[in-house]
N, C-alpha and C positions, 0 to 999 in steps of 0.2 A: 699314648695317643699324641700325635703332633698335628697342629692345625696351622693354617696359613692362608694366604691369598694375595691378591694383587693390590696395588696402591689405591685404586679407585673403589675397591670393594665389590666389583662385578663378579669376580671369581673367588670362591672359597673352596678349600680342600681340607681333607683329613687323611692322615697316614697312620695306620696301625703298625705295630711292631717296632722293632728297634732299628734305627738307622745304621748304616754301615758305609764303609769306604768314604768317610767324610774327607774331603780334599779341597784344596784351592787349586783350580785348574788354570794354567797359564797359556793354554793352546790358543792359537790365533782365532779359531772359530768361536770359542767361548768368549774370548775378549770382544770380538765384534758383536756377537749376539747379545752380550750383556752390557755393551758400551762401558766396559770397565777394564782395569789392568789385569784382573783375574776374577774368576767366579767361584765362590764356595758352593760345593754340591754335597748332598748326602743321598745314598742309595736306599731304596726300599724294594721289597718284592712288588712287582707290578700290581698284583691283585690286592695289595694293602693300601693303595692310594685311591681315594674316591673324591671326585669333584662334587661338592654338595650344593654349590650355587654357581650358576653360569657354566659355560662351556668354553674352554680356551681355544684359541685359534691354533691350528697345527701348521708346522712349516718343516719341510724336508731340507735340512741344512747340508746334507751330503747323501749319497745314495742309500746308506744304511742307517741314517739318523733322523729321528723326528723330534723336533723341539716344539714346546707349546709356550704361549704367551697370551696375555690379555689383549684382545683386539681393541679395547677402549683406551687403556692407559699405557700399554706396551710392556708391562712387567714380565720379564722372563720367568717361566715357572718350571718346566721340566725338560729333560733330555732322555731319549730312549733309543738305544742301539740294539738291544736284544729284548725279545718279547717278555721274558720273565723278570726283568729288572728295570726300574725307572729311577732316574736321578732327579732330585728336587732342589731348587735353589735355596740354600740355607737362609739367605736374607729375605726370602718371601715368607718365612715361617713367623708365626706370632712371637715365638721366643727363640730368636736365632742364637742368643748367648747360650742356650741349653744344648746346642749341637755344634760344638767347636770342631773345626777341621783338624785332622790328625797328621796331614802331610801336605806337600806341594807336588803336583804332577805337571808334566810338560814344562819344566823350568828351562828346557832348551829353547822355548819360545818366549821366555820372560822378557818383558820390555827392559831395555838397559837402564832406565831411570827408576825401576822398581827395586828397592833395596829391602831384602828380606832380613828382618831383625829378630825373627823368632828361632827357636831351636827345633822346629818341626823337621822331620825327614824330607829330603828333596829327591825327586825322581826326574831324570832327564826327559823321560817320556812317560809311559804308563808304569805302574808299579811292576817291579820284576818278581 
């Protein structure tokens, strides 16, 4: 069981199951939504994520993507492109160290001043 929430505590969630597709996403949309040079994500079956306190605000960041965030403090929480899977921001988890990213995606969008010093696999766009 993985738990987490937003900075101010208004939103709390619980995710059952084992996370998958843990990645550092460098795409321009994630960077802007997270106000960060890249955003660490982990995927779960959509039915395995429950918001236990509060309801996040939903935002359609592109025609087929819904992102959620806390309307009070702005913490980015989820990304959903397909109904059966939902990505959760690793850094909103109570124990982000327990869910390390396994690769970098969309490195073709990486900011030139971000120097990747790890040995994780790198994908120009999505995983092939």
